[in-house]
One Martini backbone bead per residue (centre of mass of N, CA, C, O) as a GRO file, in nm:
protein
  287
    1MET     BB    1  -1.773   2.357   0.049
    2ASN     BB    2  -1.858   2.074  -0.039
    3LEU     BB    3  -1.820   2.128  -0.338
    4LEU     BB    4  -1.518   2.185  -0.322
    5LYS     BB    5  -1.434   1.904  -0.214
    6ILE     BB    6  -1.542   1.742  -0.446
    7LEU     BB    7  -1.367   1.882  -0.661
    8LEU     BB    8  -1.096   1.811  -0.542
    9ILE     BB    9  -1.133   1.503  -0.547
   10PHE     BB   10  -1.176   1.481  -0.850
   11VAL     BB   11  -0.913   1.604  -0.947
   12SER     BB   12  -0.722   1.413  -0.798
   13THR     BB   13  -0.827   1.150  -0.930
   14VAL     BB   14  -0.781   1.218  -1.220
   15THR     BB   15  -0.474   1.278  -1.194
   16ALA     BB   16  -0.395   0.993  -1.092
   17VAL     BB   17  -0.509   0.828  -1.326
   18CYS     BB   18  -0.352   0.972  -1.557
   19GLY     BB   19  -0.071   0.922  -1.441
   20PHE     BB   20  -0.096   0.613  -1.458
   21LEU     BB   21  -0.145   0.597  -1.770
   22ILE     BB   22   0.103   0.761  -1.867
   23SER     BB   23   0.290   0.615  -1.719
   24ASP     BB   24   0.558   0.376  -1.751
   25PHE     BB   25   0.555   0.351  -1.425
   26HIS     BB   26   0.357   0.124  -1.202
   27TYR     BB   27   0.512  -0.058  -0.971
   28ARG     BB   28   0.469  -0.349  -1.097
   29THR     BB   29   0.660  -0.569  -0.949
   30LEU     BB   30   0.872  -0.837  -0.905
   31PRO     BB   31   0.865  -1.068  -0.674
   32CYS     BB   32   1.001  -1.273  -0.465
   33SER     BB   33   0.972  -1.589  -0.413
   34CYS     BB   34   1.064  -1.874  -0.382
   35PHE     BB   35   1.318  -2.048  -0.315
   36ASP     BB   36   1.588  -2.116  -0.566
   37SER     BB   37   1.898  -2.258  -0.619
   38LYS     BB   38   1.925  -2.197  -0.935
   39TRP     BB   39   1.926  -1.865  -0.869
   40GLU     BB   40   2.202  -1.871  -0.761
   41VAL     BB   41   2.484  -1.683  -0.741
   42GLU     BB   42   2.804  -1.660  -0.802
   43ASN     BB   43   2.989  -1.463  -0.631
   44PRO     BB   44   2.887  -1.245  -0.450
   45PRO     BB   45   2.884  -0.958  -0.318
   46ASP     BB   46   2.920  -0.746  -0.085
   47SER     BB   47   2.686  -0.614   0.110
   48GLU     BB   48   2.805  -0.332   0.158
   49GLU     BB   49   2.821  -0.246  -0.142
   50ILE     BB   50   2.519  -0.263  -0.190
   51LYS     BB   51   2.426  -0.069   0.034
   52LYS     BB   52   2.570   0.178  -0.075
   53ILE     BB   53   2.419   0.196  -0.342
   54LEU     BB   54   2.114   0.180  -0.196
   55SER     BB   55   2.129   0.452  -0.018
   56GLN     BB   56   2.013   0.576  -0.269
   57ASN     BB   57   1.834   0.711  -0.492
   58PHE     BB   58   1.584   0.631  -0.751
   59THR     BB   59   1.519   0.707  -1.102
   60TYR     BB   60   1.340   0.710  -1.361
   61LEU     BB   61   1.442   0.634  -1.710
   62GLY     BB   62   1.315   0.351  -1.817
   63ARG     BB   63   1.208   0.097  -2.070
   64GLY     BB   64   1.178  -0.227  -2.140
   65TYR     BB   65   1.067  -0.544  -2.201
   66GLN     BB   66   1.200  -0.658  -1.906
   67SER     BB   67   1.247  -0.359  -1.770
   68TYR     BB   68   1.304  -0.135  -1.530
   69VAL     BB   69   1.486   0.188  -1.521
   70LEU     BB   70   1.710   0.311  -1.265
   71VAL     BB   71   1.876   0.595  -1.138
   72SER     BB   72   2.110   0.713  -0.959
   73LYS     BB   73   2.205   0.996  -0.803
   74ASP     BB   74   2.517   0.963  -0.916
   75HIS     BB   75   2.505   0.822  -1.210
   76GLN     BB   76   2.654   0.509  -1.179
   77TYR     BB   77   2.368   0.354  -1.163
   78VAL     BB   78   2.151   0.077  -1.210
   79LEU     BB   79   1.804  -0.020  -1.160
   80LYS     BB   80   1.646  -0.334  -1.207
   81LEU     BB   81   1.295  -0.398  -1.268
   82ALA     BB   82   1.045  -0.627  -1.285
   83PRO     BB   83   0.766  -0.674  -1.447
   84ARG     BB   84   0.491  -0.849  -1.351
   85PHE     BB   85   0.304  -0.878  -1.613
   86HIS     BB   86   0.534  -1.041  -1.781
   87TYR     BB   87   0.561  -1.303  -1.549
   88CYS     BB   88   0.260  -1.267  -1.425
   89LEU     BB   89  -0.032  -1.303  -1.293
   90HIS     BB   90  -0.271  -1.196  -1.127
   91PRO     BB   91  -0.355  -1.314  -0.824
   92LEU     BB   92  -0.666  -1.316  -0.866
   93VAL     BB   93  -0.670  -1.477  -1.135
   94GLN     BB   94  -0.543  -1.736  -0.994
   95GLN     BB   95  -0.806  -1.774  -0.777
   96PHE     BB   96  -1.009  -1.843  -0.958
   97HIS     BB   97  -1.298  -2.018  -1.036
   98LEU     BB   98  -1.310  -2.235  -1.318
   99PRO     BB   99  -1.376  -2.370  -1.587
  100PRO     BB  100  -1.204  -2.607  -1.745
  101PHE     BB  101  -1.148  -2.440  -2.019
  102LEU     BB  102  -1.033  -2.187  -1.856
  103GLU     BB  103  -0.824  -2.329  -1.687
  104SER     BB  104  -0.648  -2.417  -1.929
  105ILE     BB  105  -0.578  -2.127  -2.030
  106ARG     BB  106  -0.451  -2.025  -1.767
  107ASN     BB  107  -0.223  -2.238  -1.746
  108LYS     BB  108  -0.085  -2.158  -2.009
  109LYS     BB  109  -0.016  -1.864  -1.923
  110ILE     BB  110   0.144  -1.940  -1.672
  111ALA     BB  111   0.362  -2.103  -1.832
  112ARG     BB  112   0.460  -1.881  -2.018
  113LYS     BB  113   0.552  -1.685  -1.793
  114GLN     BB  114   0.743  -1.877  -1.661
  115ALA     BB  115   0.929  -1.906  -1.902
  116LYS     BB  116   1.013  -1.606  -1.911
  117ARG     BB  117   1.132  -1.595  -1.629
  118ASP     BB  118   1.345  -1.821  -1.670
  119LYS     BB  119   1.495  -1.679  -1.896
  120TYR     BB  120   1.563  -1.415  -1.744
  121PHE     BB  121   1.720  -1.546  -1.513
  122SER     BB  122   1.925  -1.701  -1.675
  123ALA     BB  123   2.057  -1.466  -1.830
  124ASN     BB  124   2.154  -1.307  -1.571
  125LYS     BB  125   2.324  -1.542  -1.456
  126ILE     BB  126   2.517  -1.563  -1.694
  127GLY     BB  127   2.616  -1.277  -1.703
  128TYR     BB  128   2.741  -1.275  -1.412
  129GLU     BB  129   2.920  -1.545  -1.437
  130LYS     BB  130   3.058  -1.489  -1.741
  131LEU     BB  131   3.003  -1.136  -1.792
  132LYS     BB  132   3.040  -0.914  -1.574
  133ASN     BB  133   3.242  -0.706  -1.700
  134GLU     BB  134   3.109  -0.700  -1.996
  135CYS     BB  135   2.823  -0.577  -1.829
  136GLY     BB  136   2.848  -0.421  -1.553
  137LEU     BB  137   2.792  -0.619  -1.311
  138ILE     BB  138   2.709  -0.633  -0.965
  139TYR     BB  139   2.399  -0.751  -0.928
  140VAL     BB  140   2.194  -1.054  -0.877
  141HIS     BB  141   1.838  -1.073  -0.766
  142LEU     BB  142   1.627  -1.377  -0.745
  143ASN     BB  143   1.609  -1.414  -0.435
  144PRO     BB  144   1.523  -1.423  -0.128
  145THR     BB  145   1.619  -1.213   0.149
  146ASP     BB  146   1.795  -1.092   0.479
  147HIS     BB  147   2.071  -0.899   0.459
  148LEU     BB  148   1.996  -0.602   0.372
  149LYS     BB  149   1.774  -0.440   0.518
  150MET     BB  150   1.610  -0.239   0.298
  151ALA     BB  151   1.488   0.084   0.213
  152VAL     BB  152   1.401   0.189  -0.111
  153THR     BB  153   1.397   0.490  -0.298
  154ILE     BB  154   1.162   0.560  -0.554
  155TYR     BB  155   1.107   0.725  -0.881
  156ASP     BB  156   0.908   0.841  -1.102
  157ASP     BB  157   0.822   1.035  -1.393
  158PHE     BB  158   0.656   1.227  -1.147
  159ARG     BB  159   0.811   1.216  -0.866
  160ARG     BB  160   0.706   0.969  -0.728
  161SER     BB  161   0.713   0.788  -0.437
  162ARG     BB  162   0.879   0.479  -0.324
  163ILE     BB  163   0.898   0.200  -0.092
  164ILE     BB  164   1.124  -0.075  -0.089
  165ASP     BB  165   1.184  -0.414  -0.033
  166ILE     BB  166   1.476  -0.542  -0.152
  167ASP     BB  167   1.469  -0.852  -0.054
  168HIS     BB  168   1.171  -0.880  -0.232
  169GLU     BB  169   1.326  -0.823  -0.506
  170VAL     BB  170   1.373  -0.813  -0.838
  171PHE     BB  171   1.720  -0.741  -0.924
  172ILE     BB  172   1.953  -0.509  -1.081
  173ILE     BB  173   2.296  -0.414  -1.086
  174GLN     BB  174   2.443  -0.146  -1.277
  175LYS     BB  175   2.632   0.014  -1.471
  176LYS     BB  176   2.642   0.305  -1.625
  177MET     BB  177   2.569   0.385  -1.963
  178LYS     BB  178   2.672   0.475  -2.295
  179PRO     BB  179   2.534   0.448  -2.572
  180ILE     BB  180   2.662   0.373  -2.878
  181CYS     BB  181   2.480   0.531  -3.064
  182GLY     BB  182   2.514   0.812  -2.939
  183LEU     BB  183   2.823   0.823  -2.951
  184LEU     BB  184   2.863   0.791  -3.259
  185LYS     BB  185   2.709   1.047  -3.322
  186GLU     BB  186   2.884   1.240  -3.157
  187TYR     BB  187   3.159   1.181  -3.292
  188SER     BB  188   3.078   1.247  -3.580
  189GLN     BB  189   2.997   1.545  -3.533
  190LYS     BB  190   3.301   1.600  -3.404
  191LYS     BB  191   3.517   1.441  -3.582
  192GLU     BB  192   3.588   1.165  -3.399
  193GLN     BB  193   3.722   0.906  -3.553
  194GLU     BB  194   3.889   0.745  -3.348
  195LYS     BB  195   3.639   0.679  -3.165
  196VAL     BB  196   3.482   0.533  -3.381
  197HIS     BB  197   3.689   0.309  -3.436
  198ALA     BB  198   3.711   0.200  -3.149
  199ALA     BB  199   3.406   0.119  -3.109
  200ILE     BB  200   3.398  -0.088  -3.336
  201ARG     BB  201   3.617  -0.273  -3.245
  202TYR     BB  202   3.489  -0.339  -2.965
  203LEU     BB  203   3.231  -0.461  -3.075
  204VAL     BB  204   3.346  -0.704  -3.236
  205ARG     BB  205   3.500  -0.825  -2.998
  206HIS     BB  206   3.259  -0.870  -2.801
  207ILE     BB  207   3.099  -1.068  -2.973
  208SER     BB  208   3.325  -1.282  -2.998
  209ASN     BB  209   3.391  -1.322  -2.692
  210THR     BB  210   3.109  -1.428  -2.616
  211MET     BB  211   3.123  -1.684  -2.787
  212ARG     BB  212   3.383  -1.804  -2.655
  213LYS     BB  213   3.195  -1.842  -2.388
  214GLY     BB  214   2.911  -1.985  -2.496
  215ILE     BB  215   2.751  -1.718  -2.594
  216ILE     BB  216   2.420  -1.603  -2.684
  217ASN     BB  217   2.252  -1.325  -2.848
  218SER     BB  218   1.894  -1.334  -2.924
  219ASP     BB  219   1.873  -1.053  -2.997
  220ARG     BB  220   1.788  -0.885  -3.283
  221SER     BB  221   1.910  -0.594  -3.147
  222TYR     BB  222   2.196  -0.625  -2.999
  223TYR     BB  223   2.361  -0.371  -3.107
  224ASN     BB  224   2.184  -0.173  -2.905
  225ASN     BB  225   2.315  -0.308  -2.616
  226TYR     BB  226   2.557  -0.101  -2.619
  227GLY     BB  227   2.825   0.041  -2.416
  228PHE     BB  228   2.997   0.276  -2.199
  229ILE     BB  229   3.281   0.229  -1.959
  230ASP     BB  230   3.542   0.384  -1.934
  231ASN     BB  231   3.611   0.319  -2.246
  232GLU     BB  232   3.434   0.047  -2.221
  233ILE     BB  233   3.279  -0.206  -2.346
  234ALA     BB  234   2.922  -0.301  -2.304
  235CYS     BB  235   2.644  -0.495  -2.197
  236PHE     BB  236   2.319  -0.389  -2.082
  237ASP     BB  237   2.157  -0.638  -2.225
  238VAL     BB  238   2.106  -0.981  -2.090
  239GLY     BB  239   1.806  -1.108  -2.149
  240SER     BB  240   1.929  -1.295  -2.422
  241PHE     BB  241   2.097  -1.496  -2.285
  242ARG     BB  242   2.270  -1.804  -2.394
  243GLU     BB  243   2.368  -2.120  -2.390
  244ASP     BB  244   2.602  -2.283  -2.637
  245PRO     BB  245   2.753  -2.591  -2.689
  246ASN     BB  246   2.804  -2.563  -3.014
  247LEU     BB  247   3.043  -2.358  -3.007
  248LYS     BB  248   3.271  -2.573  -2.992
  249ASP     BB  249   3.215  -2.584  -3.284
  250SER     BB  250   3.376  -2.444  -3.544
  251VAL     BB  251   3.161  -2.437  -3.764
  252TYR     BB  252   2.933  -2.318  -3.599
  253PHE     BB  253   3.076  -2.071  -3.491
  254SER     BB  254   3.125  -1.942  -3.773
  255ALA     BB  255   2.828  -1.914  -3.853
  256GLN     BB  256   2.735  -1.738  -3.614
  257GLN     BB  257   2.935  -1.508  -3.644
  258GLN     BB  258   2.858  -1.427  -3.934
  259TYR     BB  259   2.565  -1.357  -3.872
  260LEU     BB  260   2.615  -1.131  -3.654
  261LEU     BB  261   2.807  -0.957  -3.829
  262ALA     BB  262   2.610  -0.910  -4.057
  263LYS     BB  263   2.399  -0.753  -3.890
  264THR     BB  264   2.602  -0.533  -3.801
  265ARG     BB  265   2.671  -0.440  -4.086
  266LEU     BB  266   2.392  -0.324  -4.156
  267TRP     BB  267   2.395  -0.108  -3.937
  268ILE     BB  268   2.649   0.038  -4.034
  269GLN     BB  269   2.552   0.095  -4.327
  270LYS     BB  270   2.315   0.277  -4.243
  271HIS     BB  271   2.473   0.484  -4.031
  272TYR     BB  272   2.807   0.404  -4.111
  273PRO     BB  273   2.936   0.373  -4.422
  274GLU     BB  274   3.237   0.483  -4.372
  275GLU     BB  275   3.296   0.209  -4.167
  276LEU     BB  276   3.309  -0.062  -4.329
  277SER     BB  277   3.603  -0.125  -4.376
  278LEU     BB  278   3.679  -0.150  -4.078
  279PHE     BB  279   3.480  -0.364  -4.002
  280ASP     BB  280   3.587  -0.584  -4.191
  281GLN     BB  281   3.876  -0.591  -4.078
  282GLU     BB  282   3.789  -0.682  -3.790
  283SER     BB  283   3.626  -0.932  -3.863
  284SER     BB  284   3.863  -1.090  -3.989
  285LYS     BB  285   4.031  -1.112  -3.717
  286GLN     BB  286   3.802  -1.302  -3.570
  287ARG     BB  287   3.810  -1.570  -3.763
   0.00000   0.00000   0.00000
């Protein structure tokens, strides 16, 4: 009997460890630290609207470089949680007493991660305040709060559940989108050329309209970050947004626009060469 218990404990432990190592989602999310007024977003939504969305369970959908993505039970929204390891060192590592040369190395790593966190916070704040509708953003929560008072249940990719105190998490709520890459492929396979043409027109216009608001998307593969919500194009990854005051200069604006559209053209040429003529026509209209 004792041997059986030991065997069961061993199997359970190995299963848990393997699940942790295999899983993309390790629950180590970034908590809200001390309040900082610079991360308060303008015109936040009504708390009741947020509570209604968060009253349902969320299940792990995937992860990007900057966040874990979970989808709501009704598949209308995504909840994005920031991975802690990407933006700060483990608390224990920060508490160790180290020799001066190691202390210097640790401080540099802390500073780099802090810079990454600030860039991520800034990009999402810009996205919410300047391009809320164009990005399908519902709420950006970067500071600790006490008005939600909710415990939200989330599930990882092995359907293991965890309850989080949402007031103390860095999170983003966004409308769920259908990625443009998948949609264009689907439309092409179904020979729905009008929908392909409309998607390309919307993409070119969105890129140019974002720049007209003084914002640059510095993601190298930004053209993969677009999707559709109710037949309207939107950018679902705002983590690389930054404001560029130089865009007010017409010469600089034109150069940046041509650069971004040229990158997008290469992507179109590789995957949808038959649409190059349409892309060039739409691009010329935006200049």
